[in-house]
Biopython code that builds the backbone (N, CA, C, O; Angstrom):
import numpy as np
from Bio.PDB.StructureBuilder import StructureBuilder

atoms = [
    (1, "UNK", "N", (2.590, -6.075, 12.471)),
    (1, "UNK", "CA", (3.131, -5.681, 11.189)),
    (1, "UNK", "C", (3.062, -6.818, 10.199)),
    (1, "UNK", "O", (2.730, -6.599, 9.034)),
    (2, "UNK", "N", (3.374, -8.060, 10.642)),
    (2, "UNK", "CA", (3.342, -9.225, 9.735)),
    (2, "UNK", "C", (1.933, -9.428, 9.219)),
    (2, "UNK", "O", (1.748, -9.810, 8.063)),
    (3, "UNK", "N", (0.925, -9.176, 10.062)),
    (3, "UNK", "CA", (-0.470, -9.311, 9.620)),
    (3, "UNK", "C", (-0.769, -8.293, 8.536)),
    (3, "UNK", "O", (-1.479, -8.600, 7.578)),
    (4, "UNK", "N", (-0.246, -7.107, 8.670)),
    (4, "UNK", "CA", (-0.460, -6.032, 7.626)),
    (4, "UNK", "C", (0.117, -6.466, 6.279)),
    (4, "UNK", "O", (-0.511, -6.292, 5.235)),
    (5, "UNK", "N", (1.330, -7.036, 6.320)),
    (5, "UNK", "CA", (1.936, -7.515, 5.095)),
    (5, "UNK", "C", (1.132, -8.662, 4.490)),
    (5, "UNK", "O", (0.941, -8.711, 3.275)),
    (6, "UNK", "N", (0.658, -9.588, 5.331)),
    (6, "UNK", "CA", (-0.147, -10.683, 4.860)),
    (6, "UNK", "C", (-1.442, -10.195, 4.174)),
    (6, "UNK", "O", (-1.830, -10.725, 3.133)),
    (7, "UNK", "N", (-2.093, -9.200, 4.753)),
    (7, "UNK", "CA", (-3.323, -8.653, 4.186)),
    (7, "UNK", "C", (-3.047, -8.018, 2.817)),
    (7, "UNK", "O", (-3.828, -8.190, 1.881)),
    (8, "UNK", "N", (-1.902, -7.264, 2.703)),
    (8, "UNK", "CA", (-1.554, -6.617, 1.438)),
    (8, "UNK", "C", (-1.256, -7.678, 0.396)),
    (8, "UNK", "O", (-1.667, -7.537, -0.755)),
    (9, "UNK", "N", (-0.540, -8.756, 0.775)),
    (9, "UNK", "CA", (-0.228, -9.821, -0.182)),
    (9, "UNK", "C", (-1.519, -10.535, -0.633)),
    (9, "UNK", "O", (-1.648, -10.903, -1.801)),
    (10, "UNK", "N", (-2.472, -10.727, 0.297)),
    (10, "UNK", "CA", (-3.712, -11.392, -0.063)),
    (10, "UNK", "C", (-4.476, -10.518, -1.032)),
    (10, "UNK", "O", (-5.043, -11.024, -2.001)),
    (11, "UNK", "N", (-4.507, -9.186, -0.790)),
    (11, "UNK", "CA", (-5.179, -8.256, -1.738)),
    (11, "UNK", "C", (-4.550, -8.373, -3.097)),
    (11, "UNK", "O", (-5.268, -8.375, -4.097)),
    (12, "UNK", "N", (-3.221, -8.472, -3.183)),
    (12, "UNK", "CA", (-2.522, -8.599, -4.434)),
    (12, "UNK", "C", (-2.931, -9.891, -5.156)),
    (12, "UNK", "O", (-3.157, -9.888, -6.366)),
    (13, "UNK", "N", (-3.022, -11.004, -4.394)),
    (13, "UNK", "CA", (-3.439, -12.264, -4.977)),
    (13, "UNK", "C", (-4.784, -12.191, -5.632)),
    (13, "UNK", "O", (-4.999, -12.808, -6.675)),
    (14, "UNK", "N", (-5.710, -11.441, -5.040)),
    (14, "UNK", "CA", (-7.045, -11.340, -5.559)),
    (14, "UNK", "C", (-7.096, -10.500, -6.843)),
    (14, "UNK", "O", (-8.043, -10.632, -7.619)),
    (15, "UNK", "N", (-6.108, -9.652, -7.079)),
    (15, "UNK", "CA", (-6.109, -8.762, -8.236)),
    (15, "UNK", "C", (-5.292, -9.347, -9.402)),
    (15, "UNK", "O", (-5.258, -8.755, -10.481)),
    (16, "UNK", "N", (-4.652, -10.467, -9.205)),
    (16, "UNK", "CA", (-3.802, -11.040, -10.246)),
    (16, "UNK", "C", (-4.605, -11.510, -11.433)),
    (16, "UNK", "O", (-5.673, -12.102, -11.281)),
    (17, "UNK", "N", (-4.088, -11.244, -12.615)),
    (17, "UNK", "CA", (-4.733, -11.681, -13.852)),
    (17, "UNK", "C", (-4.184, -12.991, -14.322)),
    (17, "UNK", "O", (-4.844, -13.711, -15.070)),
    (18, "UNK", "N", (-2.973, -13.319, -13.894)),
    (18, "UNK", "CA", (-2.286, -14.537, -14.373)),
    (18, "UNK", "C", (-1.933, -15.411, -13.208)),
    (18, "UNK", "O", (-1.693, -14.922, -12.104)),
    (19, "UNK", "N", (-1.898, -16.732, -13.447)),
    (19, "UNK", "CA", (-1.462, -17.658, -12.430)),
    (19, "UNK", "C", (0.030, -17.490, -12.190)),
    (19, "UNK", "O", (0.807, -17.245, -13.114)),
    (20, "UNK", "N", (0.410, -17.629, -10.915)),
    (20, "UNK", "CA", (1.808, -17.489, -10.508)),
    (20, "UNK", "C", (2.423, -18.868, -10.400)),
    (20, "UNK", "O", (1.746, -19.843, -10.075)),
    (21, "UNK", "N", (3.695, -18.935, -10.674)),
    (21, "UNK", "CA", (4.495, -20.160, -10.508)),
    (21, "UNK", "C", (5.628, -19.905, -9.522)),
    (21, "UNK", "O", (6.247, -18.840, -9.542)),
    (22, "UNK", "N", (5.897, -20.876, -8.666)),
    (22, "UNK", "CA", (7.010, -20.712, -7.706)),
    (22, "UNK", "C", (8.326, -21.024, -8.383)),
    (22, "UNK", "O", (8.858, -22.127, -8.257)),
    (23, "UNK", "N", (8.842, -20.060, -9.093)),
    (23, "UNK", "CA", (10.119, -20.170, -9.796)),
    (23, "UNK", "C", (11.126, -19.314, -9.036)),
    (23, "UNK", "O", (11.011, -18.090, -8.978)),
    (24, "UNK", "N", (12.110, -19.986, -8.460)),
    (24, "UNK", "CA", (13.109, -19.301, -7.666)),
    (24, "UNK", "C", (14.402, -19.223, -8.439)),
    (24, "UNK", "O", (15.106, -20.221, -8.592)),
    (25, "UNK", "N", (14.722, -18.012, -8.937)),
    (25, "UNK", "CA", (15.911, -17.788, -9.729)),
    (25, "UNK", "C", (16.439, -16.397, -9.338)),
    (25, "UNK", "O", (15.745, -15.597, -8.712)),
    (26, "UNK", "N", (17.710, -16.142, -9.739)),
    (26, "UNK", "CA", (18.296, -14.800, -9.528)),
    (26, "UNK", "C", (17.937, -13.955, -10.744)),
    (26, "UNK", "O", (18.103, -14.392, -11.883)),
    (27, "UNK", "N", (17.453, -12.760, -10.501)),
    (27, "UNK", "CA", (17.103, -11.795, -11.536)),
    (27, "UNK", "C", (18.026, -10.579, -11.421)),
    (27, "UNK", "O", (18.250, -10.085, -10.316)),
    (28, "UNK", "N", (18.546, -10.108, -12.503)),
    (28, "UNK", "CA", (19.396, -8.922, -12.521)),
    (28, "UNK", "C", (18.510, -7.729, -12.868)),
    (28, "UNK", "O", (17.792, -7.766, -13.868)),
    (29, "UNK", "N", (18.550, -6.671, -12.055)),
    (29, "UNK", "CA", (17.721, -5.482, -12.288)),
    (29, "UNK", "C", (18.607, -4.230, -12.409)),
    (29, "UNK", "O", (19.670, -4.119, -11.798)),
    (30, "UNK", "N", (18.125, -3.332, -13.202)),
    (30, "UNK", "CA", (18.834, -2.045, -13.390)),
    (30, "UNK", "C", (17.736, -0.948, -13.446)),
    (30, "UNK", "O", (16.851, -0.973, -14.301)),
    (31, "UNK", "N", (17.829, -0.023, -12.534)),
    (31, "UNK", "CA", (16.892, 1.093, -12.500)),
    (31, "UNK", "C", (17.607, 2.394, -12.323)),
    (31, "UNK", "O", (18.830, 2.441, -12.191)),
    (32, "UNK", "N", (16.849, 3.430, -12.320)),
    (32, "UNK", "CA", (17.438, 4.784, -12.159)),
    (32, "UNK", "C", (18.156, 4.926, -10.837)),
    (32, "UNK", "O", (19.236, 5.514, -10.782)),
    (33, "UNK", "N", (17.559, 4.382, -9.734)),
    (33, "UNK", "CA", (18.128, 4.566, -8.410)),
    (33, "UNK", "C", (18.852, 3.347, -7.853)),
    (33, "UNK", "O", (19.532, 3.456, -6.833)),
    (34, "UNK", "N", (18.722, 2.189, -8.498)),
    (34, "UNK", "CA", (19.308, 1.003, -7.915)),
    (34, "UNK", "C", (19.605, -0.057, -9.009)),
    (34, "UNK", "O", (18.891, -0.179, -10.005)),
    (35, "UNK", "N", (20.662, -0.788, -8.773)),
    (35, "UNK", "CA", (21.075, -1.885, -9.673)),
    (35, "UNK", "C", (21.460, -3.054, -8.751)),
    (35, "UNK", "O", (22.023, -2.859, -7.674)),
    (36, "UNK", "N", (21.141, -4.261, -9.203)),
    (36, "UNK", "CA", (21.555, -5.379, -8.371)),
    (36, "UNK", "C", (20.985, -6.717, -8.861)),
    (36, "UNK", "O", (20.460, -6.844, -9.967)),
    (37, "UNK", "N", (21.120, -7.688, -7.982)),
    (37, "UNK", "CA", (20.631, -9.036, -8.212)),
    (37, "UNK", "C", (19.649, -9.373, -7.091)),
    (37, "UNK", "O", (19.926, -9.126, -5.917)),
    (38, "UNK", "N", (18.506, -9.936, -7.462)),
    (38, "UNK", "CA", (17.514, -10.293, -6.450)),
    (38, "UNK", "C", (16.974, -11.688, -6.785)),
    (38, "UNK", "O", (16.973, -12.085, -7.950)),
    (39, "UNK", "N", (16.527, -12.417, -5.795)),
    (39, "UNK", "CA", (15.915, -13.679, -6.038)),
    (39, "UNK", "C", (14.427, -13.517, -6.235)),
    (39, "UNK", "O", (13.827, -12.594, -5.685)),
    (40, "UNK", "N", (13.831, -14.381, -6.996)),
    (40, "UNK", "CA", (12.379, -14.315, -7.227)),
    (40, "UNK", "C", (11.672, -15.116, -6.181)),
    (40, "UNK", "O", (12.239, -16.052, -5.618)),
    (41, "UNK", "N", (10.454, -14.767, -5.915)),
    (41, "UNK", "CA", (9.570, -15.550, -5.042)),
    (41, "UNK", "C", (8.614, -16.307, -5.925)),
    (41, "UNK", "O", (8.391, -17.504, -5.741)),
    (42, "UNK", "N", (8.049, -15.603, -6.890)),
    (42, "UNK", "CA", (7.164, -16.224, -7.859)),
    (42, "UNK", "C", (7.150, -15.385, -9.095)),
    (42, "UNK", "O", (7.632, -14.252, -9.109)),
    (43, "UNK", "N", (6.577, -15.968, -10.165)),
    (43, "UNK", "CA", (6.607, -15.326, -11.482)),
    (43, "UNK", "C", (5.341, -15.709, -12.239)),
    (43, "UNK", "O", (4.781, -16.787, -12.035)),
    (44, "UNK", "N", (4.904, -14.822, -13.104)),
    (44, "UNK", "CA", (3.814, -15.152, -14.038)),
    (44, "UNK", "C", (4.103, -14.480, -15.352)),
    (44, "UNK", "O", (5.133, -13.825, -15.508)),
    (45, "UNK", "N", (3.210, -14.633, -16.289)),
    (45, "UNK", "CA", (3.342, -13.974, -17.589)),
    (45, "UNK", "C", (3.158, -12.461, -17.406)),
    (45, "UNK", "O", (3.642, -11.688, -18.233)),
    (46, "UNK", "N", (2.491, -12.035, -16.373)),
    (46, "UNK", "CA", (2.231, -10.616, -16.159)),
    (46, "UNK", "C", (3.278, -9.913, -15.315)),
    (46, "UNK", "O", (3.389, -8.688, -15.363)),
    (47, "UNK", "N", (4.052, -10.674, -14.540)),
    (47, "UNK", "CA", (4.977, -9.973, -13.660)),
    (47, "UNK", "C", (5.756, -10.955, -12.734)),
    (47, "UNK", "O", (5.748, -12.174, -12.906)),
    (48, "UNK", "N", (6.387, -10.357, -11.798)),
    (48, "UNK", "CA", (7.316, -11.105, -10.932)),
    (48, "UNK", "C", (7.350, -10.469, -9.542)),
    (48, "UNK", "O", (7.142, -9.265, -9.394)),
    (49, "UNK", "N", (7.613, -11.284, -8.541)),
    (49, "UNK", "CA", (7.867, -10.742, -7.186)),
    (49, "UNK", "C", (9.336, -11.007, -6.906)),
    (49, "UNK", "O", (9.780, -12.152, -6.985)),
    (50, "UNK", "N", (10.101, -9.969, -6.578)),
    (50, "UNK", "CA", (11.524, -10.051, -6.261)),
    (50, "UNK", "C", (11.761, -9.805, -4.800)),
    (50, "UNK", "O", (11.269, -8.823, -4.244)),
    (51, "UNK", "N", (12.500, -10.671, -4.173)),
    (51, "UNK", "CA", (12.985, -10.425, -2.832)),
    (51, "UNK", "C", (14.194, -9.533, -2.885)),
    (51, "UNK", "O", (15.222, -9.909, -3.448)),
    (52, "UNK", "N", (14.087, -8.347, -2.304)),
    (52, "UNK", "CA", (15.212, -7.416, -2.294)),
    (52, "UNK", "C", (15.028, -6.423, -1.170)),
    (52, "UNK", "O", (13.909, -6.098, -0.773)),
    (53, "UNK", "N", (16.164, -5.944, -0.662)),
    (53, "UNK", "CA", (16.097, -4.898, 0.339)),
    (53, "UNK", "C", (16.404, -3.546, -0.293)),
    (53, "UNK", "O", (16.421, -2.532, 0.405)),
    (54, "UNK", "N", (16.647, -3.514, -1.613)),
    (54, "UNK", "CA", (16.882, -2.256, -2.307)),
    (54, "UNK", "C", (15.669, -1.386, -2.264)),
    (54, "UNK", "O", (14.538, -1.870, -2.325)),
    (55, "UNK", "N", (15.902, -0.081, -2.157)),
    (55, "UNK", "CA", (14.787, 0.880, -2.143)),
    (55, "UNK", "C", (14.386, 1.137, -3.585)),
    (55, "UNK", "O", (15.113, 1.789, -4.334)),
    (56, "UNK", "N", (13.222, 0.620, -3.970)),
    (56, "UNK", "CA", (12.672, 0.751, -5.334)),
    (56, "UNK", "C", (11.276, 1.351, -5.205)),
    (56, "UNK", "O", (10.333, 0.638, -4.864)),
    (57, "UNK", "N", (11.129, 2.633, -5.466)),
    (57, "UNK", "CA", (9.810, 3.273, -5.290)),
    (57, "UNK", "C", (8.752, 2.762, -6.244)),
    (57, "UNK", "O", (9.041, 2.385, -7.380)),
    (58, "UNK", "N", (7.504, 2.756, -5.756)),
    (58, "UNK", "CA", (6.356, 2.403, -6.650)),
    (58, "UNK", "C", (6.379, 3.315, -7.851)),
    (58, "UNK", "O", (6.643, 4.512, -7.730)),
    (59, "UNK", "N", (6.101, 2.748, -9.017)),
    (59, "UNK", "CA", (6.059, 3.508, -10.248)),
    (59, "UNK", "C", (7.352, 3.559, -10.997)),
    (59, "UNK", "O", (7.377, 3.937, -12.168)),
    (60, "UNK", "N", (8.472, 3.173, -10.327)),
    (60, "UNK", "CA", (9.737, 3.218, -11.014)),
    (60, "UNK", "C", (9.820, 2.031, -12.037)),
    (60, "UNK", "O", (9.166, 1.002, -11.863)),
    (61, "UNK", "N", (10.612, 2.210, -13.062)),
    (61, "UNK", "CA", (10.705, 1.179, -14.099)),
    (61, "UNK", "C", (12.130, 0.606, -14.070)),
    (61, "UNK", "O", (13.113, 1.347, -14.033)),
    (62, "UNK", "N", (12.213, -0.724, -14.087)),
    (62, "UNK", "CA", (13.463, -1.443, -14.039)),
    (62, "UNK", "C", (13.670, -2.192, -15.338)),
    (62, "UNK", "O", (12.699, -2.590, -15.982)),
    (63, "UNK", "N", (14.882, -2.384, -15.725)),
    (63, "UNK", "CA", (15.216, -3.296, -16.783)),
    (63, "UNK", "C", (15.619, -4.621, -16.117)),
    (63, "UNK", "O", (16.548, -4.644, -15.309)),
    (64, "UNK", "N", (14.939, -5.711, -16.444)),
    (64, "UNK", "CA", (15.199, -7.009, -15.836)),
    (64, "UNK", "C", (15.885, -7.931, -16.851)),
    (64, "UNK", "O", (15.570, -7.930, -18.041)),
    (65, "UNK", "N", (16.813, -8.700, -16.342)),
    (65, "UNK", "CA", (17.423, -9.815, -17.107)),
    (65, "UNK", "C", (17.098, -11.057, -16.334)),
    (65, "UNK", "O", (17.606, -11.243, -15.228)),
    (66, "UNK", "N", (16.264, -11.919, -16.880)),
    (66, "UNK", "CA", (15.786, -13.138, -16.208)),
    (66, "UNK", "C", (16.405, -14.346, -16.917)),
    (66, "UNK", "O", (16.027, -14.675, -18.041)),
    (67, "UNK", "N", (17.371, -15.009, -16.242)),
    (67, "UNK", "CA", (17.988, -16.208, -16.860)),
    (67, "UNK", "C", (17.036, -17.394, -16.791)),
    (67, "UNK", "O", (16.428, -17.669, -15.757)),
    (68, "UNK", "N", (16.921, -18.110, -17.957)),
    (68, "UNK", "CA", (16.065, -19.236, -18.061)),
    (68, "UNK", "C", (16.904, -20.446, -18.519)),
    (68, "UNK", "O", (18.062, -20.288, -18.906)),
    (69, "UNK", "N", (16.333, -21.606, -18.475)),
    (69, "UNK", "CA", (17.013, -22.807, -18.966)),
    (69, "UNK", "C", (17.392, -22.639, -20.429)),
    (69, "UNK", "O", (18.472, -23.068, -20.836)),
    (70, "UNK", "N", (16.538, -22.031, -21.217)),
    (70, "UNK", "CA", (16.747, -21.887, -22.652)),
    (70, "UNK", "C", (17.239, -20.463, -23.040)),
    (70, "UNK", "O", (16.894, -19.973, -24.115)),
    (71, "UNK", "N", (18.010, -19.825, -22.207)),
    (71, "UNK", "CA", (18.482, -18.469, -22.525)),
    (71, "UNK", "C", (18.062, -17.502, -21.466)),
    (71, "UNK", "O", (18.158, -17.790, -20.273)),
    (72, "UNK", "N", (17.584, -16.323, -21.904)),
    (72, "UNK", "CA", (17.169, -15.302, -20.927)),
    (72, "UNK", "C", (16.070, -14.424, -21.556)),
    (72, "UNK", "O", (15.890, -14.370, -22.772)),
    (73, "UNK", "N", (15.363, -13.756, -20.670)),
    (73, "UNK", "CA", (14.348, -12.796, -21.045)),
    (73, "UNK", "C", (14.822, -11.436, -20.524)),
    (73, "UNK", "O", (15.181, -11.309, -19.353)),
    (74, "UNK", "N", (14.822, -10.416, -21.397)),
    (74, "UNK", "CA", (15.138, -9.059, -21.018)),
    (74, "UNK", "C", (13.904, -8.258, -21.238)),
    (74, "UNK", "O", (13.386, -8.205, -22.353)),
    (75, "UNK", "N", (13.402, -7.611, -20.168)),
    (75, "UNK", "CA", (12.154, -6.906, -20.246)),
    (75, "UNK", "C", (12.106, -5.768, -19.241)),
    (75, "UNK", "O", (12.721, -5.852, -18.178)),
    (76, "UNK", "N", (11.385, -4.707, -19.568)),
    (76, "UNK", "CA", (11.113, -3.632, -18.601)),
    (76, "UNK", "C", (9.996, -4.080, -17.678)),
    (76, "UNK", "O", (9.121, -4.855, -18.064)),
    (77, "UNK", "N", (10.041, -3.577, -16.451)),
    (77, "UNK", "CA", (8.982, -3.905, -15.479)),
    (77, "UNK", "C", (8.765, -2.727, -14.561)),
    (77, "UNK", "O", (9.718, -2.072, -14.140)),
    (78, "UNK", "N", (7.492, -2.451, -14.245)),
    (78, "UNK", "CA", (7.146, -1.340, -13.350)),
    (78, "UNK", "C", (6.909, -1.857, -11.915)),
    (78, "UNK", "O", (6.252, -2.875, -11.695)),
    (79, "UNK", "N", (7.467, -1.117, -10.966)),
    (79, "UNK", "CA", (7.231, -1.484, -9.547)),
    (79, "UNK", "C", (5.781, -1.109, -9.197)),
    (79, "UNK", "O", (5.406, 0.064, -9.191)),
    (80, "UNK", "N", (4.991, -2.136, -8.911)),
    (80, "UNK", "CA", (3.562, -1.941, -8.652)),
    (80, "UNK", "C", (3.300, -1.793, -7.127)),
    (80, "UNK", "O", (2.435, -1.018, -6.719)),
    (81, "UNK", "N", (4.042, -2.528, -6.312)),
    (81, "UNK", "CA", (3.930, -2.373, -4.873)),
    (81, "UNK", "C", (5.231, -2.733, -4.223)),
    (81, "UNK", "O", (6.031, -3.495, -4.766)),
    (82, "UNK", "N", (5.439, -2.162, -3.021)),
    (82, "UNK", "CA", (6.667, -2.344, -2.277)),
    (82, "UNK", "C", (6.363, -2.897, -0.883)),
    (82, "UNK", "O", (5.475, -2.395, -0.194)),
    (83, "UNK", "N", (7.096, -3.923, -0.470)),
    (83, "UNK", "CA", (7.131, -4.389, 0.916)),
    (83, "UNK", "C", (8.512, -3.990, 1.411)),
    (83, "UNK", "O", (9.458, -4.774, 1.329)),
    (84, "UNK", "N", (8.626, -2.779, 1.921)),
    (84, "UNK", "CA", (9.924, -2.185, 2.270)),
    (84, "UNK", "C", (10.811, -3.140, 3.037)),
    (84, "UNK", "O", (10.400, -3.690, 4.059)),
    (85, "UNK", "N", (12.013, -3.341, 2.558)),
    (85, "UNK", "CA", (13.026, -4.215, 3.195)),
    (85, "UNK", "C", (12.776, -5.674, 2.931)),
    (85, "UNK", "O", (13.528, -6.514, 3.424)),
    (86, "UNK", "N", (11.730, -6.023, 2.157)),
    (86, "UNK", "CA", (11.396, -7.427, 1.884)),
    (86, "UNK", "C", (11.433, -7.712, 0.416)),
    (86, "UNK", "O", (12.110, -8.645, -0.015)),
    (87, "UNK", "N", (10.723, -6.933, -0.369)),
    (87, "UNK", "CA", (10.659, -7.177, -1.824)),
    (87, "UNK", "C", (9.718, -6.242, -2.515)),
    (87, "UNK", "O", (9.155, -5.335, -1.903)),
    (88, "UNK", "N", (9.544, -6.470, -3.820)),
    (88, "UNK", "CA", (8.709, -5.674, -4.672)),
    (88, "UNK", "C", (7.908, -6.524, -5.646)),
    (88, "UNK", "O", (8.372, -7.583, -6.072)),
    (89, "UNK", "N", (6.727, -6.079, -5.999)),
    (89, "UNK", "CA", (5.909, -6.715, -7.050)),
    (89, "UNK", "C", (6.072, -5.894, -8.304)),
    (89, "UNK", "O", (5.881, -4.678, -8.301)),
    (90, "UNK", "N", (6.428, -6.578, -9.382)),
    (90, "UNK", "CA", (6.676, -5.876, -10.667)),
    (90, "UNK", "C", (5.715, -6.369, -11.729)),
    (90, "UNK", "O", (5.347, -7.544, -11.735)),
    (91, "UNK", "N", (5.298, -5.476, -12.642)),
    (91, "UNK", "CA", (4.484, -5.807, -13.789)),
    (91, "UNK", "C", (5.315, -5.611, -15.019)),
    (91, "UNK", "O", (5.891, -4.542, -15.225)),
    (92, "UNK", "N", (5.389, -6.670, -15.871)),
    (92, "UNK", "CA", (6.122, -6.577, -17.135)),
    (92, "UNK", "C", (5.527, -5.561, -18.052)),
    (92, "UNK", "O", (4.313, -5.357, -18.067)),
    (93, "UNK", "N", (6.387, -4.905, -18.834)),
    (93, "UNK", "CA", (5.935, -3.967, -19.820)),
    (93, "UNK", "C", (6.489, -4.422, -21.167)),
    (93, "UNK", "O", (7.701, -4.583, -21.309)),
    (94, "UNK", "N", (5.606, -4.637, -22.178)),
    (94, "UNK", "CA", (6.023, -4.968, -23.513)),
    (94, "UNK", "C", (6.709, -6.312, -23.667)),
    (94, "UNK", "O", (7.678, -6.433, -24.416)),
    (95, "UNK", "N", (6.223, -7.309, -22.976)),
    (95, "UNK", "CA", (6.781, -8.682, -23.114)),
    (95, "UNK", "C", (6.475, -9.178, -24.468)),
    (95, "UNK", "O", (5.310, -9.222, -24.863)),
    (96, "UNK", "N", (7.517, -9.572, -25.231)),
    (96, "UNK", "CA", (7.311, -10.062, -26.584)),
    (96, "UNK", "C", (6.704, -11.454, -26.575)),
    (96, "UNK", "O", (6.814, -12.181, -25.588)),
    (97, "UNK", "N", (6.059, -11.828, -27.687)),
    (97, "UNK", "CA", (5.482, -13.185, -27.788)),
    (97, "UNK", "C", (6.541, -14.288, -27.557)),
    (97, "UNK", "O", (6.250, -15.313, -26.941)),
    (98, "UNK", "N", (7.749, -14.065, -28.049)),
    (98, "UNK", "CA", (8.819, -15.070, -27.872)),
    (98, "UNK", "C", (9.244, -15.182, -26.424)),
    (98, "UNK", "O", (9.462, -16.288, -25.929)),
    (99, "UNK", "N", (9.368, -14.055, -25.731)),
    (99, "UNK", "CA", (9.709, -14.070, -24.325)),
    (99, "UNK", "C", (8.579, -14.642, -23.476)),
    (99, "UNK", "O", (8.823, -15.349, -22.499)),
    (100, "UNK", "N", (7.330, -14.329, -23.859)),
    (100, "UNK", "CA", (6.202, -14.913, -23.117)),
    (100, "UNK", "C", (6.222, -16.446, -23.255)),
    (100, "UNK", "O", (6.000, -17.156, -22.274)),
    (101, "UNK", "N", (6.482, -16.947, -24.446)),
    (101, "UNK", "CA", (6.547, -18.421, -24.659)),
    (101, "UNK", "C", (7.693, -19.048, -23.831)),
    (101, "UNK", "O", (7.539, -20.123, -23.251)),
    (102, "UNK", "N", (8.828, -18.356, -23.794)),
    (102, "UNK", "CA", (9.948, -18.856, -23.014)),
    (102, "UNK", "C", (9.635, -18.914, -21.532)),
    (102, "UNK", "O", (10.000, -19.869, -20.847)),
    (103, "UNK", "N", (8.948, -17.873, -21.032)),
    (103, "UNK", "CA", (8.531, -17.862, -19.625)),
    (103, "UNK", "C", (7.532, -18.976, -19.342)),
    (103, "UNK", "O", (7.610, -19.635, -18.305)),
    (104, "UNK", "N", (6.577, -19.191, -20.277)),
    (104, "UNK", "CA", (5.583, -20.240, -20.079)),
    (104, "UNK", "C", (6.256, -21.638, -20.008)),
    (104, "UNK", "O", (5.881, -22.475, -19.186)),
    (105, "UNK", "N", (7.249, -21.866, -20.883)),
    (105, "UNK", "CA", (7.973, -23.152, -20.830)),
    (105, "UNK", "C", (8.721, -23.323, -19.529)),
    (105, "UNK", "O", (8.729, -24.409, -18.950)),
    (106, "UNK", "N", (9.355, -22.251, -19.062)),
    (106, "UNK", "CA", (10.096, -22.328, -17.811)),
    (106, "UNK", "C", (9.191, -22.564, -16.631)),
    (106, "UNK", "O", (9.530, -23.336, -15.735)),
    (107, "UNK", "N", (8.058, -21.921, -16.612)),
    (107, "UNK", "CA", (7.100, -22.080, -15.510)),
    (107, "UNK", "C", (6.510, -23.495, -15.508)),
    (107, "UNK", "O", (6.226, -24.053, -14.448)),
    (108, "UNK", "N", (6.331, -24.062, -16.688)),
    (108, "UNK", "CA", (5.822, -25.429, -16.781)),
    (108, "UNK", "C", (6.832, -26.433, -16.203)),
    (108, "UNK", "O", (6.432, -27.504, -15.748)),
    (109, "UNK", "N", (8.102, -26.113, -16.212)),
    (109, "UNK", "CA", (9.136, -26.998, -15.626)),
    (109, "UNK", "C", (9.184, -26.959, -14.130)),
    (109, "UNK", "O", (9.635, -27.909, -13.490)),
    (110, "UNK", "N", (8.703, -25.823, -13.537)),
    (110, "UNK", "CA", (8.830, -25.694, -12.079)),
    (110, "UNK", "C", (7.746, -26.372, -11.352)),
    (110, "UNK", "O", (7.720, -26.350, -10.122)),
]
sb = StructureBuilder()
sb.init_structure("model")
sb.init_model(0)
sb.init_chain("A")
sb.init_seg("    ")
for serial, (resi, resn, name, xyz) in enumerate(atoms, 1):
    if name == "N":
        sb.init_residue(resn, " ", resi, " ")
    sb.init_atom(name, np.array(xyz, "f"), 0.0, 1.0, " ", f" {name:<3s}", serial, name[0])
structure = sb.get_structure()
C-alpha cells in the first residue's frame, strides 16, 4: 500500500506547474462537510498539500486561512486528490496578486 501512495505522489509531482516549498504551518479549513486545522506538507503558488485525517472528497471546495509571517492569505481551494487518512492535495482558486506575492515571500523564507 505504501508503494501505491508513493506512485500516486510521484505522478502528482510530474504534473505540477509550480515549484513546491517545504513550508510547515497550520492551515485552517472550512468546507461543506468538514472544518478544522491541518498542517501543511508543502505549498506552491498553485496549491498546497495538507496533512489531515478529515474526510474531504475530491472536487470539494474549502475556504483556507493560511497564516504567514506578514499576515494571512484567505483563499478557496479545490480538493484535487485524496490520500485517505493521510492528507489532501488542494489547488487554489482565484488567488489574488497580493496573496500570491505574500506566498512567494513566505516561501522564499523557508
